[in-house]
C-alpha positions as CSV (number, residue, x, y, z in Angstrom):
1,X,126.9,70.9,96.7
2,X,127.2,68.5,99.6
3,X,130.4,67.1,98.1
4,X,131.9,70.6,98.2
5,X,130.9,70.9,101.9
6,X,132.6,67.6,102.6
7,X,135.8,68.7,100.8
8,X,135.8,71.9,102.8
9,X,135.2,70.0,106.1
10,X,138.0,67.6,105.2
11,X,140.4,70.4,104.3
12,X,139.7,72.1,107.6
13,X,140.3,68.9,109.5
14,X,143.6,68.4,107.7
15,X,144.5,72.0,108.5
16,X,143.8,71.3,112.2
17,X,145.9,68.2,112.2
18,X,148.8,70.1,110.5
19,X,148.5,72.8,113.1
20,X,148.7,70.2,115.9
21,X,151.7,68.4,114.2
22,X,153.5,71.7,113.8
23,X,152.8,72.6,117.4
24,X,154.2,69.3,118.6
25,X,157.3,69.6,116.5
26,X,157.8,73.1,117.9
27,X,157.4,71.8,121.4
28,X,159.9,69.0,120.8
29,X,162.4,71.6,119.5
30,X,161.9,73.8,122.5
31,X,162.5,70.9,124.9
32,X,165.9,70.4,123.4
33,X,168.7,72.6,124.8
34,X,169.0,75.8,122.8
35,X,171.8,75.8,120.2
36,X,175.0,77.6,121.0
37,X,175.9,80.5,118.8
38,X,176.9,78.0,116.1
39,X,176.0,80.2,113.1
40,X,173.2,77.8,112.0
41,X,169.8,79.0,110.7
42,X,166.6,76.9,110.8
43,X,164.5,77.5,107.7
44,X,161.2,76.3,106.3
45,X,161.6,75.9,102.6
46,X,158.5,76.6,100.5
47,X,157.4,76.9,96.9
48,X,155.9,79.9,95.1
49,X,155.2,78.6,91.6
50,X,158.6,77.5,90.2
51,X,160.5,79.5,92.8
52,X,161.8,78.2,96.1
53,X,161.7,80.5,99.1
54,X,162.7,80.0,102.8
55,X,161.4,81.7,105.9
56,X,163.3,81.6,109.3
57,X,161.4,79.2,111.6
58,X,161.6,81.6,114.5
59,X,159.2,83.9,112.8
60,X,156.6,81.2,112.1
61,X,153.9,80.3,114.7
62,X,152.2,77.6,112.7
63,X,151.4,76.3,109.2
64,X,147.8,76.0,108.2
65,X,145.9,74.8,105.1
66,X,144.0,77.4,103.2
67,X,140.4,76.7,104.2
68,X,138.6,80.0,103.5
69,X,139.8,83.5,103.2
70,X,137.3,86.4,103.8
71,X,137.9,89.1,101.2
72,X,138.9,92.6,102.4
73,X,137.2,95.2,100.3
74,X,139.6,98.0,99.2
75,X,142.7,96.1,100.5
76,X,146.0,96.8,98.7
77,X,147.3,94.4,96.1
78,X,148.9,91.4,97.6
79,X,146.4,91.1,100.5
80,X,144.7,87.7,99.9
81,X,142.1,88.2,102.7
82,X,141.4,87.4,106.4
83,X,141.8,83.9,107.8
84,X,140.0,82.8,110.9
85,X,142.5,81.1,113.2
86,X,140.7,79.8,116.2
87,X,138.4,82.8,116.4
88,X,141.0,85.4,115.6
89,X,141.1,87.2,112.2
90,X,144.6,87.0,110.7
91,X,145.4,89.1,107.6
92,X,147.0,87.0,104.8
93,X,149.4,88.2,102.2
94,X,149.9,86.4,98.9
95,X,153.7,86.0,98.7
96,X,153.7,85.2,95.0
97,X,151.8,88.4,94.1
98,X,153.9,90.5,96.5
99,X,157.2,89.3,95.2
100,X,156.6,88.5,91.5
101,X,153.4,90.5,90.7
102,X,151.8,87.2,89.6
103,X,148.2,87.1,90.8
104,X,147.1,83.4,90.9
105,X,143.8,82.1,92.3
106,X,144.5,80.4,95.6
107,X,144.1,76.6,95.7
108,X,142.8,74.4,98.6
109,X,146.2,72.8,98.5
110,X,148.0,76.1,99.3
111,X,149.4,76.7,102.8
112,X,149.5,79.7,105.0
113,X,152.5,80.4,107.2
114,X,151.1,82.2,110.3
115,X,154.0,84.4,111.3
116,X,154.5,86.7,114.3
117,X,156.2,89.9,113.4
118,X,156.7,92.8,115.9
119,X,154.0,91.3,118.2
120,X,151.3,90.9,115.5
121,X,150.2,87.8,113.6
122,X,149.8,87.7,109.9
123,X,149.8,85.0,107.3
124,X,151.9,84.4,104.2
125,X,150.3,82.4,101.4
126,X,152.6,79.8,99.8
127,X,152.0,77.0,97.3
128,X,153.6,74.3,99.5
129,X,156.2,73.4,102.0
130,X,159.2,71.3,100.9
131,X,161.3,70.8,104.0
132,X,162.8,72.1,107.2
133,X,166.5,72.7,107.0
134,X,169.4,73.9,109.1
135,X,172.1,75.8,107.2
136,X,175.2,77.8,108.1
137,X,174.6,81.5,108.0
138,X,177.6,81.8,105.7
139,X,175.6,80.0,103.0
140,X,173.3,83.0,102.7
141,X,174.5,85.5,100.1
142,X,173.3,89.1,99.9
143,X,171.1,90.1,97.0
144,X,171.6,93.1,94.8
145,X,169.4,96.1,95.7
146,X,168.2,96.2,92.0
147,X,166.9,92.7,92.2
148,X,163.1,93.1,91.6
149,X,162.0,91.4,94.8
150,X,164.9,92.6,97.0
151,X,162.6,94.5,99.3
152,X,161.3,91.2,100.6
153,X,164.5,89.2,100.6
154,X,167.2,88.8,103.3
155,X,169.5,86.9,101.0
156,X,169.8,83.9,98.7
157,X,171.3,80.4,99.0
158,X,171.5,77.2,97.1
159,X,170.0,74.0,98.5
160,X,170.2,70.7,96.5
161,X,171.2,72.6,93.4
162,X,168.2,74.9,93.6
163,X,168.3,78.6,94.2
164,X,166.3,79.7,97.3
165,X,165.3,83.2,98.3
166,X,165.5,83.8,102.1
167,X,162.4,85.9,102.9
168,X,161.9,88.5,105.5
169,X,158.4,87.8,106.9
170,X,158.3,91.4,108.3
171,X,159.1,93.0,105.0
172,X,156.7,90.7,103.1
173,X,153.9,91.5,105.5
174,X,154.5,95.3,105.4
175,X,151.9,95.9,102.7
176,X,152.3,99.2,100.9
177,X,156.0,99.5,101.8
178,X,157.8,98.6,98.6
179,X,156.8,96.2,95.9
180,X,158.3,94.0,93.3
181,X,158.8,95.8,90.1
């Protein structure tokens, strides 16, 4: 049992270090002059099973390791639970379940993108983070309305020969408003 406690403690310590690193990176970006209207998007590319998804960086406050989620009795499908972020409860949505209707037990290696949407904070559970990229907005193609996960997607693009879904954090976090068929 003590080995599990040590693993949980280490996972929380790693999560804290990742939060600090992300905050420092964000601070460095903010100290640089703002980009002119050059049509570039800054995206955080993540994995959801075999799928690649991207979230606009401006909607992300921080990235944290999954330490412990408190269950929410009676919560709608797709709500993974509540995460304690420095004393504040943040609801977390399982992006894979919301988009692909694939309920998978969260792993300690999973990450949570803590996003700010319309003044409120909520988390998006992803399998991992691949990279931070800047792309021209013209690379993003619209998706057909009949695409099963279209309610959560702003568009699609190809990065390094891999298709990537550009997610709307706001749509993904709007539990109960649309679902993947």
